[in-house]
PyMOL Python script that loads the backbone (N, CA, C, O; Angstrom):
from pymol import cmd

cmd.read_pdbstr("""\
ATOM      1  N   MET A   1     185.415  95.296  50.268  1.00  0.00           N
ATOM      2  CA  MET A   1     184.624  96.450  50.437  1.00  0.00           C
ATOM      3  C   MET A   1     184.924  97.296  48.905  1.00  0.00           C
ATOM      4  O   MET A   1     185.934  97.234  48.204  1.00  0.00           O
ATOM      5  N   THR A   2     183.826  97.987  48.715  1.00  0.00           N
ATOM      6  CA  THR A   2     183.747  98.556  47.621  1.00  0.00           C
ATOM      7  C   THR A   2     183.059 100.262  48.065  1.00  0.00           C
ATOM      8  O   THR A   2     182.077 100.732  48.641  1.00  0.00           O
ATOM      9  N   LEU A   3     184.331 100.742  47.350  1.00  0.00           N
ATOM     10  CA  LEU A   3     183.915 102.186  47.689  1.00  0.00           C
ATOM     11  C   LEU A   3     183.001 102.924  46.538  1.00  0.00           C
ATOM     12  O   LEU A   3     183.299 102.421  45.454  1.00  0.00           O
ATOM     13  N   LEU A   4     182.226 103.704  46.422  1.00  0.00           N
ATOM     14  CA  LEU A   4     181.306 104.298  46.058  1.00  0.00           C
ATOM     15  C   LEU A   4     181.376 105.755  46.244  1.00  0.00           C
ATOM     16  O   LEU A   4     181.344 106.163  47.405  1.00  0.00           O
ATOM     17  N   PRO A   5     181.493 106.838  45.014  1.00  0.00           N
ATOM     18  CA  PRO A   5     182.262 108.010  44.428  1.00  0.00           C
ATOM     19  C   PRO A   5     180.904 108.579  45.558  1.00  0.00           C
ATOM     20  O   PRO A   5     179.879 107.950  45.822  1.00  0.00           O
ATOM     21  N   MET A   6     181.246 109.736  45.995  1.00  0.00           N
ATOM     22  CA  MET A   6     180.790 110.440  47.023  1.00  0.00           C
ATOM     23  C   MET A   6     180.222 111.727  46.197  1.00  0.00           C
ATOM     24  O   MET A   6     180.963 112.666  45.906  1.00  0.00           O
ATOM     25  N   LEU A   7     178.511 111.679  45.760  1.00  0.00           N
ATOM     26  CA  LEU A   7     178.297 112.609  44.932  1.00  0.00           C
ATOM     27  C   LEU A   7     177.483 113.458  46.022  1.00  0.00           C
ATOM     28  O   LEU A   7     177.577 114.598  45.566  1.00  0.00           O
ATOM     29  N   ASN A   8     177.015 113.514  46.763  1.00  0.00           N
ATOM     30  CA  ASN A   8     176.660 114.265  48.096  1.00  0.00           C
ATOM     31  C   ASN A   8     177.355 114.238  49.304  1.00  0.00           C
ATOM     32  O   ASN A   8     177.334 113.266  50.059  1.00  0.00           O
ATOM     33  N   TYR A   9     178.106 115.501  49.564  1.00  0.00           N
ATOM     34  CA  TYR A   9     178.947 115.408  50.434  1.00  0.00           C
ATOM     35  C   TYR A   9     177.404 115.580  52.144  1.00  0.00           C
ATOM     36  O   TYR A   9     176.958 114.766  52.953  1.00  0.00           O
ATOM     37  N   GLU A  10     177.244 116.568  51.969  1.00  0.00           N
ATOM     38  CA  GLU A  10     176.000 116.712  52.889  1.00  0.00           C
ATOM     39  C   GLU A  10     175.167 115.769  53.366  1.00  0.00           C
ATOM     40  O   GLU A  10     174.806 115.886  54.537  1.00  0.00           O
ATOM     41  N   ARG A  11     174.683 114.631  52.566  1.00  0.00           N
ATOM     42  CA  ARG A  11     174.190 113.411  52.823  1.00  0.00           C
ATOM     43  C   ARG A  11     175.200 112.348  53.383  1.00  0.00           C
ATOM     44  O   ARG A  11     174.944 111.550  54.285  1.00  0.00           O
ATOM     45  N   CYS A  12     176.344 112.458  52.734  1.00  0.00           N
ATOM     46  CA  CYS A  12     176.914 111.378  53.230  1.00  0.00           C
ATOM     47  C   CYS A  12     177.751 111.558  54.643  1.00  0.00           C
ATOM     48  O   CYS A  12     178.253 110.686  55.352  1.00  0.00           O
ATOM     49  N   ALA A  13     177.721 113.339  54.845  1.00  0.00           N
ATOM     50  CA  ALA A  13     178.043 113.343  56.367  1.00  0.00           C
ATOM     51  C   ALA A  13     177.335 113.337  57.069  1.00  0.00           C
ATOM     52  O   ALA A  13     177.779 113.313  58.217  1.00  0.00           O
ATOM     53  N   SER A  14     176.129 113.349  56.953  1.00  0.00           N
ATOM     54  CA  SER A  14     174.732 113.458  57.758  1.00  0.00           C
ATOM     55  C   SER A  14     174.201 111.914  58.193  1.00  0.00           C
ATOM     56  O   SER A  14     173.649 111.633  59.257  1.00  0.00           O
ATOM     57  N   GLU A  15     174.587 110.777  56.836  1.00  0.00           N
ATOM     58  CA  GLU A  15     173.877 109.203  57.057  1.00  0.00           C
ATOM     59  C   GLU A  15     175.475 108.636  57.887  1.00  0.00           C
ATOM     60  O   GLU A  15     175.334 107.723  58.700  1.00  0.00           O
ATOM     61  N   PHE A  16     176.451 109.008  57.734  1.00  0.00           N
ATOM     62  CA  PHE A  16     177.549 108.410  58.427  1.00  0.00           C
ATOM     63  C   PHE A  16     177.428 107.985  59.725  1.00  0.00           C
ATOM     64  O   PHE A  16     177.429 108.776  60.668  1.00  0.00           O
ATOM     65  N   LYS A  17     177.305 106.571  59.870  1.00  0.00           N
ATOM     66  CA  LYS A  17     177.367 106.560  60.979  1.00  0.00           C
ATOM     67  C   LYS A  17     179.052 105.045  61.568  1.00  0.00           C
ATOM     68  O   LYS A  17     179.440 104.185  60.777  1.00  0.00           O
ATOM     69  N   LEU A  18     179.448 105.158  62.554  1.00  0.00           N
ATOM     70  CA  LEU A  18     180.559 104.717  63.039  1.00  0.00           C
ATOM     71  C   LEU A  18     180.021 103.404  63.808  1.00  0.00           C
ATOM     72  O   LEU A  18     179.315 103.577  64.802  1.00  0.00           O
ATOM     73  N   ASP A  19     180.316 102.160  63.401  1.00  0.00           N
ATOM     74  CA  ASP A  19     179.917 101.133  64.222  1.00  0.00           C
ATOM     75  C   ASP A  19     180.864 100.600  65.445  1.00  0.00           C
ATOM     76  O   ASP A  19     181.463  99.556  65.187  1.00  0.00           O
ATOM     77  N   VAL A  20     181.046 101.069  66.515  1.00  0.00           N
ATOM     78  CA  VAL A  20     181.861 101.059  67.280  1.00  0.00           C
ATOM     79  C   VAL A  20     181.176  99.791  68.515  1.00  0.00           C
ATOM     80  O   VAL A  20     180.066  99.887  69.039  1.00  0.00           O
ATOM     81  N   PRO A  21     182.242  98.588  68.777  1.00  0.00           N
ATOM     82  CA  PRO A  21     181.499  97.760  69.586  1.00  0.00           C
ATOM     83  C   PRO A  21     181.536  98.341  71.056  1.00  0.00           C
ATOM     84  O   PRO A  21     182.461  99.125  71.269  1.00  0.00           O
ATOM     85  N   THR A  22     180.709  98.090  72.056  1.00  0.00           N
ATOM     86  CA  THR A  22     180.219  98.471  73.376  1.00  0.00           C
ATOM     87  C   THR A  22     181.807  98.685  74.232  1.00  0.00           C
ATOM     88  O   THR A  22     182.048  99.717  74.859  1.00  0.00           O
ATOM     89  N   HIS A  23     182.598  97.762  74.147  1.00  0.00           N
ATOM     90  CA  HIS A  23     183.821  97.563  74.809  1.00  0.00           C
ATOM     91  C   HIS A  23     185.248  97.848  73.975  1.00  0.00           C
ATOM     92  O   HIS A  23     186.044  96.958  73.676  1.00  0.00           O
ATOM     93  N   PHE A  24     185.387  99.072  73.705  1.00  0.00           N
ATOM     94  CA  PHE A  24     186.649  99.740  72.551  1.00  0.00           C
ATOM     95  C   PHE A  24     187.667 100.055  73.291  1.00  0.00           C
ATOM     96  O   PHE A  24     187.153 100.324  74.377  1.00  0.00           O
ATOM     97  N   ASN A  25     188.734 100.184  73.381  1.00  0.00           N
ATOM     98  CA  ASN A  25     189.131 100.995  73.696  1.00  0.00           C
ATOM     99  C   ASN A  25     190.434 101.062  72.583  1.00  0.00           C
ATOM    100  O   ASN A  25     191.170 100.110  72.327  1.00  0.00           O
ATOM    101  N   PHE A  26     190.538 102.584  71.922  1.00  0.00           N
ATOM    102  CA  PHE A  26     191.433 102.489  70.765  1.00  0.00           C
ATOM    103  C   PHE A  26     192.742 102.154  71.162  1.00  0.00           C
ATOM    104  O   PHE A  26     193.316 101.299  70.488  1.00  0.00           O
ATOM    105  N   GLY A  27     193.346 102.670  72.145  1.00  0.00           N
ATOM    106  CA  GLY A  27     194.814 102.851  72.179  1.00  0.00           C
ATOM    107  C   GLY A  27     195.411 101.470  72.806  1.00  0.00           C
ATOM    108  O   GLY A  27     196.608 101.400  73.084  1.00  0.00           O
ATOM    109  N   HIS A  28     194.406 100.226  73.047  1.00  0.00           N
ATOM    110  CA  HIS A  28     194.376  98.897  73.722  1.00  0.00           C
ATOM    111  C   HIS A  28     194.774  97.990  72.306  1.00  0.00           C
ATOM    112  O   HIS A  28     195.717  97.318  71.890  1.00  0.00           O
ATOM    113  N   ASP A  29     192.982  98.573  71.712  1.00  0.00           N
ATOM    114  CA  ASP A  29     192.612  97.529  70.602  1.00  0.00           C
ATOM    115  C   ASP A  29     193.298  97.810  69.360  1.00  0.00           C
ATOM    116  O   ASP A  29     193.546  96.841  68.642  1.00  0.00           O
ATOM    117  N   VAL A  30     193.787  99.421  68.828  1.00  0.00           N
ATOM    118  CA  VAL A  30     194.322  99.349  67.734  1.00  0.00           C
ATOM    119  C   VAL A  30     195.738  99.620  67.979  1.00  0.00           C
ATOM    120  O   VAL A  30     196.608  98.853  67.566  1.00  0.00           O
ATOM    121  N   ILE A  31     196.022 100.786  68.699  1.00  0.00           N
ATOM    122  CA  ILE A  31     197.512 101.158  68.829  1.00  0.00           C
ATOM    123  C   ILE A  31     198.270  99.745  69.424  1.00  0.00           C
ATOM    124  O   ILE A  31     198.981  99.001  68.749  1.00  0.00           O
ATOM    125  N   ASP A  32     197.982  99.601  70.644  1.00  0.00           N
ATOM    126  CA  ASP A  32     198.677  98.278  71.123  1.00  0.00           C
ATOM    127  C   ASP A  32     198.956  97.075  69.827  1.00  0.00           C
ATOM    128  O   ASP A  32     200.069  96.676  69.484  1.00  0.00           O
ATOM    129  N   GLU A  33     197.718  96.668  69.276  1.00  0.00           N
ATOM    130  CA  GLU A  33     197.896  95.275  68.538  1.00  0.00           C
ATOM    131  C   GLU A  33     198.506  95.885  67.715  1.00  0.00           C
ATOM    132  O   GLU A  33     199.520  95.188  67.697  1.00  0.00           O
ATOM    133  N   GLN A  34     198.796  97.127  66.571  1.00  0.00           N
ATOM    134  CA  GLN A  34     199.483  97.548  65.805  1.00  0.00           C
ATOM    135  C   GLN A  34     201.233  97.608  66.068  1.00  0.00           C
ATOM    136  O   GLN A  34     202.189  97.412  65.319  1.00  0.00           O
ATOM    137  N   ALA A  35     201.111  97.970  67.480  1.00  0.00           N
ATOM    138  CA  ALA A  35     202.635  97.755  67.669  1.00  0.00           C
ATOM    139  C   ALA A  35     203.515  96.668  67.711  1.00  0.00           C
ATOM    140  O   ALA A  35     204.700  96.520  67.413  1.00  0.00           O
ATOM    141  N   ARG A  36     202.111  95.515  68.420  1.00  0.00           N
ATOM    142  CA  ARG A  36     202.494  94.141  68.551  1.00  0.00           C
ATOM    143  C   ARG A  36     202.865  93.459  67.343  1.00  0.00           C
ATOM    144  O   ARG A  36     203.941  92.878  67.200  1.00  0.00           O
ATOM    145  N   ARG A  37     201.769  93.553  66.291  1.00  0.00           N
ATOM    146  CA  ARG A  37     202.004  92.811  65.218  1.00  0.00           C
ATOM    147  C   ARG A  37     202.675  93.640  64.040  1.00  0.00           C
ATOM    148  O   ARG A  37     203.628  93.104  63.474  1.00  0.00           O
ATOM    149  N   HIS A  38     202.381  94.541  63.739  1.00  0.00           N
ATOM    150  CA  HIS A  38     203.279  95.634  62.570  1.00  0.00           C
ATOM    151  C   HIS A  38     203.463  97.156  62.890  1.00  0.00           C
ATOM    152  O   HIS A  38     202.980  98.207  62.470  1.00  0.00           O
ATOM    153  N   ASP A  39     204.559  96.712  64.005  1.00  0.00           N
ATOM    154  CA  ASP A  39     205.223  98.061  64.013  1.00  0.00           C
ATOM    155  C   ASP A  39     205.881  99.003  63.079  1.00  0.00           C
ATOM    156  O   ASP A  39     207.093  99.198  63.175  1.00  0.00           O
ATOM    157  N   LYS A  40     205.034  99.711  62.016  1.00  0.00           N
ATOM    158  CA  LYS A  40     205.119 100.411  61.232  1.00  0.00           C
ATOM    159  C   LYS A  40     204.945 101.772  61.340  1.00  0.00           C
ATOM    160  O   LYS A  40     204.403 102.122  62.388  1.00  0.00           O
ATOM    161  N   PRO A  41     205.292 102.784  60.440  1.00  0.00           N
ATOM    162  CA  PRO A  41     205.311 104.412  60.762  1.00  0.00           C
ATOM    163  C   PRO A  41     203.339 104.141  61.326  1.00  0.00           C
ATOM    164  O   PRO A  41     202.425 103.351  61.088  1.00  0.00           O
ATOM    165  N   ALA A  42     203.599 105.417  62.186  1.00  0.00           N
ATOM    166  CA  ALA A  42     201.754 105.614  62.472  1.00  0.00           C
ATOM    167  C   ALA A  42     201.407 107.329  62.265  1.00  0.00           C
ATOM    168  O   ALA A  42     200.356 107.891  61.959  1.00  0.00           O
ATOM    169  N   LEU A  43     202.492 107.759  62.512  1.00  0.00           N
ATOM    170  CA  LEU A  43     202.214 109.343  62.432  1.00  0.00           C
ATOM    171  C   LEU A  43     203.732 109.919  62.067  1.00  0.00           C
ATOM    172  O   LEU A  43     204.743 109.227  62.193  1.00  0.00           O
ATOM    173  N   ILE A  44     203.733 111.324  61.584  1.00  0.00           N
ATOM    174  CA  ILE A  44     204.516 112.135  60.827  1.00  0.00           C
ATOM    175  C   ILE A  44     204.067 113.573  61.467  1.00  0.00           C
ATOM    176  O   ILE A  44     202.946 114.056  61.310  1.00  0.00           O
ATOM    177  N   TRP A  45     205.052 114.131  62.160  1.00  0.00           N
ATOM    178  CA  TRP A  45     205.000 115.227  63.087  1.00  0.00           C
ATOM    179  C   TRP A  45     205.578 116.373  62.170  1.00  0.00           C
ATOM    180  O   TRP A  45     206.680 115.884  61.923  1.00  0.00           O
ATOM    181  N   CYS A  46     205.553 117.437  61.584  1.00  0.00           N
ATOM    182  CA  CYS A  46     206.191 118.791  61.309  1.00  0.00           C
ATOM    183  C   CYS A  46     205.508 119.727  61.941  1.00  0.00           C
ATOM    184  O   CYS A  46     204.361 119.624  62.376  1.00  0.00           O
ATOM    185  N   ASP A  47     206.466 120.969  62.010  1.00  0.00           N
ATOM    186  CA  ASP A  47     206.089 121.973  62.482  1.00  0.00           C
ATOM    187  C   ASP A  47     206.250 123.038  61.497  1.00  0.00           C
ATOM    188  O   ASP A  47     206.690 122.644  60.417  1.00  0.00           O
ATOM    189  N   ALA A  48     206.050 124.060  61.575  1.00  0.00           N
ATOM    190  CA  ALA A  48     205.923 125.353  60.413  1.00  0.00           C
ATOM    191  C   ALA A  48     207.120 125.521  59.652  1.00  0.00           C
ATOM    192  O   ALA A  48     207.183 125.844  58.466  1.00  0.00           O
ATOM    193  N   SER A  49     208.411 125.185  60.713  1.00  0.00           N
ATOM    194  CA  SER A  49     209.600 125.206  59.555  1.00  0.00           C
ATOM    195  C   SER A  49     210.085 124.179  59.162  1.00  0.00           C
ATOM    196  O   SER A  49     211.151 124.179  58.547  1.00  0.00           O
ATOM    197  N   GLY A  50     209.377 123.036  59.443  1.00  0.00           N
ATOM    198  CA  GLY A  50     209.590 122.017  58.102  1.00  0.00           C
ATOM    199  C   GLY A  50     209.784 120.894  58.968  1.00  0.00           C
ATOM    200  O   GLY A  50     209.627 119.794  58.438  1.00  0.00           O
ATOM    201  N   HIS A  51     210.138 120.927  60.365  1.00  0.00           N
ATOM    202  CA  HIS A  51     211.334 119.737  61.134  1.00  0.00           C
ATOM    203  C   HIS A  51     210.175 118.893  61.206  1.00  0.00           C
ATOM    204  O   HIS A  51     209.041 119.248  61.528  1.00  0.00           O
ATOM    205  N   GLU A  52     210.660 117.439  60.791  1.00  0.00           N
ATOM    206  CA  GLU A  52     209.390 116.550  61.029  1.00  0.00           C
ATOM    207  C   GLU A  52     210.246 115.271  62.070  1.00  0.00           C
ATOM    208  O   GLU A  52     211.422 114.920  62.162  1.00  0.00           O
ATOM    209  N   ARG A  53     209.009 114.861  62.716  1.00  0.00           N
ATOM    210  CA  ARG A  53     209.299 113.660  63.606  1.00  0.00           C
ATOM    211  C   ARG A  53     208.480 112.484  62.881  1.00  0.00           C
ATOM    212  O   ARG A  53     207.433 112.759  62.293  1.00  0.00           O
ATOM    213  N   PHE A  54     208.868 111.445  62.922  1.00  0.00           N
ATOM    214  CA  PHE A  54     208.304 110.064  62.476  1.00  0.00           C
ATOM    215  C   PHE A  54     208.258 109.115  64.189  1.00  0.00           C
ATOM    216  O   PHE A  54     209.101 108.985  65.077  1.00  0.00           O
ATOM    217  N   PHE A  55     206.595 108.526  63.996  1.00  0.00           N
ATOM    218  CA  PHE A  55     206.479 107.615  65.253  1.00  0.00           C
ATOM    219  C   PHE A  55     205.927 106.613  64.566  1.00  0.00           C
ATOM    220  O   PHE A  55     205.026 106.738  63.735  1.00  0.00           O
ATOM    221  N   ASN A  56     206.528 105.470  64.945  1.00  0.00           N
ATOM    222  CA  ASN A  56     205.647 104.026  64.649  1.00  0.00           C
ATOM    223  C   ASN A  56     204.680 103.868  65.818  1.00  0.00           C
ATOM    224  O   ASN A  56     204.443 104.709  66.686  1.00  0.00           O
ATOM    225  N   PHE A  57     204.166 102.650  65.691  1.00  0.00           N
ATOM    226  CA  PHE A  57     203.063 102.464  66.695  1.00  0.00           C
ATOM    227  C   PHE A  57     203.468 102.097  68.125  1.00  0.00           C
ATOM    228  O   PHE A  57     202.839 102.283  69.167  1.00  0.00           O
ATOM    229  N   SER A  58     204.612 101.558  67.942  1.00  0.00           N
ATOM    230  CA  SER A  58     205.131 101.279  69.214  1.00  0.00           C
ATOM    231  C   SER A  58     205.498 102.843  70.233  1.00  0.00           C
ATOM    232  O   SER A  58     205.412 102.984  71.453  1.00  0.00           O
ATOM    233  N   ASP A  59     205.921 103.861  69.155  1.00  0.00           N
ATOM    234  CA  ASP A  59     206.287 105.300  69.781  1.00  0.00           C
ATOM    235  C   ASP A  59     205.163 105.457  70.132  1.00  0.00           C
ATOM    236  O   ASP A  59     205.099 106.163  71.139  1.00  0.00           O
ATOM    237  N   ILE A  60     204.262 105.131  69.776  1.00  0.00           N
ATOM    238  CA  ILE A  60     202.831 106.381  70.087  1.00  0.00           C
ATOM    239  C   ILE A  60     201.980 105.505  71.474  1.00  0.00           C
ATOM    240  O   ILE A  60     201.263 106.043  72.317  1.00  0.00           O
ATOM    241  N   ALA A  61     202.298 104.157  71.385  1.00  0.00           N
ATOM    242  CA  ALA A  61     201.969 102.964  72.468  1.00  0.00           C
ATOM    243  C   ALA A  61     202.605 103.528  73.796  1.00  0.00           C
ATOM    244  O   ALA A  61     202.038 103.730  74.869  1.00  0.00           O
ATOM    245  N   ARG A  62     203.892 103.725  73.464  1.00  0.00           N
ATOM    246  CA  ARG A  62     204.918 104.090  74.896  1.00  0.00           C
ATOM    247  C   ARG A  62     204.540 105.418  75.316  1.00  0.00           C
ATOM    248  O   ARG A  62     204.525 105.837  76.473  1.00  0.00           O
ATOM    249  N   LEU A  63     204.284 105.942  74.422  1.00  0.00           N
ATOM    250  CA  LEU A  63     204.334 108.034  74.935  1.00  0.00           C
ATOM    251  C   LEU A  63     202.335 108.221  75.233  1.00  0.00           C
ATOM    252  O   LEU A  63     201.803 109.220  75.719  1.00  0.00           O
ATOM    253  N   SER A  64     201.585 106.902  74.751  1.00  0.00           N
ATOM    254  CA  SER A  64     200.380 107.116  75.311  1.00  0.00           C
ATOM    255  C   SER A  64     200.301 106.597  76.718  1.00  0.00           C
ATOM    256  O   SER A  64     199.681 107.150  77.626  1.00  0.00           O
ATOM    257  N   ASN A  65     200.997 105.468  76.816  1.00  0.00           N
ATOM    258  CA  ASN A  65     201.259 104.737  78.494  1.00  0.00           C
ATOM    259  C   ASN A  65     201.959 105.746  79.271  1.00  0.00           C
ATOM    260  O   ASN A  65     201.570 105.998  80.412  1.00  0.00           O
ATOM    261  N   GLN A  66     202.813 106.263  78.833  1.00  0.00           N
ATOM    262  CA  GLN A  66     203.390 107.440  79.790  1.00  0.00           C
ATOM    263  C   GLN A  66     202.693 108.672  80.269  1.00  0.00           C
ATOM    264  O   GLN A  66     202.809 109.359  81.283  1.00  0.00           O
ATOM    265  N   PHE A  67     201.789 108.738  79.010  1.00  0.00           N
ATOM    266  CA  PHE A  67     200.973 110.028  79.572  1.00  0.00           C
ATOM    267  C   PHE A  67     199.674 109.508  80.640  1.00  0.00           C
ATOM    268  O   PHE A  67     199.097 110.109  81.547  1.00  0.00           O
ATOM    269  N   TYR A  68     199.521 108.206  80.123  1.00  0.00           N
ATOM    270  CA  TYR A  68     198.191 107.658  81.197  1.00  0.00           C
ATOM    271  C   TYR A  68     199.200 107.437  82.508  1.00  0.00           C
ATOM    272  O   TYR A  68     198.679 107.963  83.491  1.00  0.00           O
ATOM    273  N   ASN A  69     200.224 106.945  82.761  1.00  0.00           N
ATOM    274  CA  ASN A  69     200.870 106.640  84.421  1.00  0.00           C
ATOM    275  C   ASN A  69     201.061 108.159  84.751  1.00  0.00           C
ATOM    276  O   ASN A  69     200.618 108.441  85.864  1.00  0.00           O
ATOM    277  N   HIS A  70     201.512 109.020  84.187  1.00  0.00           N
ATOM    278  CA  HIS A  70     201.614 110.245  84.736  1.00  0.00           C
ATOM    279  C   HIS A  70     200.529 110.795  85.454  1.00  0.00           C
ATOM    280  O   HIS A  70     200.450 111.142  86.633  1.00  0.00           O
ATOM    281  N   ASN A  71     199.635 110.814  84.450  1.00  0.00           N
ATOM    282  CA  ASN A  71     198.098 111.514  85.202  1.00  0.00           C
ATOM    283  C   ASN A  71     197.445 110.418  86.187  1.00  0.00           C
ATOM    284  O   ASN A  71     196.281 110.578  86.556  1.00  0.00           O
ATOM    285  N   LEU A  72     198.071 109.489  86.542  1.00  0.00           N
ATOM    286  CA  LEU A  72     197.143 108.602  87.963  1.00  0.00           C
ATOM    287  C   LEU A  72     197.932 109.009  88.947  1.00  0.00           C
ATOM    288  O   LEU A  72     197.499 108.948  90.098  1.00  0.00           O
ATOM    289  N   LEU A  73     199.447 109.580  88.652  1.00  0.00           N
ATOM    290  CA  LEU A  73     199.664 110.213  90.654  1.00  0.00           C
ATOM    291  C   LEU A  73     199.278 110.909  90.876  1.00  0.00           C
ATOM    292  O   LEU A  73     199.370 111.325  92.030  1.00  0.00           O
TER     293      LEU A  73
END
""", "prot")
cmd.dss("prot")
cmd.show_as("cartoon", "prot")
cmd.util.cbc("prot")
cmd.orient("prot")
């Protein structure tokens, strides 16, 4: 993949198109797969006072599953 320099932001933004498959679930297809294959850091959260929390892909998968299951009740 070759990345070309962005010379005109407005043109790039207006022509941008994301090619998403018809049956695509980001949580399952990306997060769960990364948690299974390469459980690496996925997110660093920090607040205004500088406190940080680090989340691996498995943490995000677990938390999203908890949120989904909670909303089924």
